[in-house]
Phi, psi and omega in degrees: 000138186258127183244155168213156186261123179237121184285160178300324175292320176294316176299324182290323179296321178299318184288321172305308185297323183295324186292332184250008191290138173285152179304141176266156179292138174281127178294153175291152178299325178300319181290317180299302179313319179295317180285327168307312174295327176289320179300320177289311188278329187270321185250345178085018183248129162286155177206156168243016179290140179229025169256129181297324176295326176290317183292313182296327177289322176299322179290319185298316183293318184297328188286352182275346177283156179303145186301129178078359184291319182285313177295330173298322184286316182290324173300313180298317178302313183295331175290346177256004173091020183248115171276153181248130186222135170251123173220160186258123188202133174290136182252289172196169189296342180253003180237120186262347182189158182205142174238145179215164185207136176236189184284348178238349184205137172257120177242131173246119181255126180241126161267345187210151175286337184300341182275340194300313183290333177292320185283331177289327172306313179291325182289328171294323173303312187284321182299301183299323175296315183300315177303317183290328183071024183222265191243150179279160175299318182302329187291338180257005179295127182295149184268086179266020193265345181055044174083356177298139179282151176229135175238225191248003178266169176276118172222075206305322183291323183225008185046055181245127175222167188278358185216166185094181183234161180284129181209121186283335175296319177293316181304311192295314185291325178290331180283322169305320174310311184282331179288328175277304192286326191230061182295315180304311175307308177299322177293318181299321175300312180297315183300311188275345174229070184297343182248010172294141173312322177289329175299324175292323177291319178303313174306319188295309189295311182303309177309310186287328172297307180298309183301314179311298177294332179290310181279320194285334184289341178254342185206089184289337188280347186252076178286123187296135183290357178302331186277339203279342182206158179284163179307144186269138183258125183255146181295329188257018176247112184283154186294327181272013180295139180298336185258011188297313177294331174292319184288319178300315176293320186282329176284315179297335180269352176082018177280320176228126182249160172249196185228118184065236177250037176239142169264330188059057189300328190268351177298146176294145173258133183276169180295325184278328172299318183286322173298322173298316188291320175294321181296316175297312179302322179277017176060047170042065181296142172286164181215168174274215182295323178076171178271133179272143177238130184297343184255012177239119183258155182290346178276350184290147184295332183259017187296314176305315181293323181290317176308309172305309179307312185290318183295324184276359183080010180282321177238155177240339181077187173234105187071230168274009186245149173262332184055057191296335182254010169293149179291151178273136173269164182298315183292321175301318186295310182296320186285328167300314177301317176302309184295329176293320177299322180291314182294336178260001173078040178269172185289121176249020182286157179202159177268113170323327188255014185299335183265355192298336180271003186252125186297332184257030181300330184292345180273001174291129181294141188304324179288344183253005186300309188291323177301306184303318179303321176298305181298330178276323169308319187261012176069015179291319180230135187248331186088184177222118192059231177260027178235139179271333177056056190288344184255007179281148172301148179258144184265166185294328178289321176290321179300316183281331170302311188286324180295317179300322172297324178288323177299325185258013173238237190294344181282355189286000000 
């Protein structure tokens, strides 16, 4: 629910202005019908609204969501016997919008257009939770407020107002409001305050919306663990770490786990561990018999991951050995990601000159050269100074950071 505080004087002035307001021009039936049809066909909402200005504003605001997201949500509701409706109705002086859902209807009630994106945020929260059959996104939203109370106005640093109640569902909807309505502000805020509590909330909500629609659209039974828990705090990961958002994402989703309260960010990652990371990220795809390796046992924790990776052409091994406990090199890591992208039909374009600025480009293994060109072109791997260090072992921190860049870039 979207709230605002209206003083008695302001309320009185509104009442008086309504009493003396001149009649407004009436929109043509054709224009209203046309916009109503677009609202239904493009976004999946029925409506009783008959004001052209309100309909036009509604369409403009819904168009700001990622392409197809709103329609995918309303189609999903409809497949479960739930119709989606937007209508205009005065609620009270303090409430500009309201969303509600029953077993047969999602209803978004607007007294003012400013509430639309906020209320659609609630609908997204409910929808992805419905697909999960478990918890809403907002119930997993980390409490970064440090006890501050939150109401309906924007207070970006602490979400604090002198009125209202603390509610993770309201936090979620308000963040969606800011992400969609004020993307330039959000980008500026994240760049200028990378370690602020609100920045962590922004990343948390963006990750869950994107991952939820990406994964659940193709496999509703596999609800991604990214929604299931707040970021895990590790004693050996500094707040200012360049990889903190990536580590939060990977650990919360169960892609890379720590031990007790330690993540061991600087430990090298082995070949079997990296196969397991990719397998978990891709929601544990099944495989057939797979290629057998003499040094991989069915009792190994990464057995299914290695079997899938070999069968899918992600890894080839060396002869009849996989060398599971050898350190994964930077070149091998990017090569496996490149093969995953090819398997799933992602962007494989690259700049042929992308390696020219690196003094050690000649050390890139021939088999991995195209993959490294691709990785550098798309900003997945950046090197250190003027060296790419392709044959250096890759650390756990580097693995999750590069996978995080992939997920938020060409891996979408």
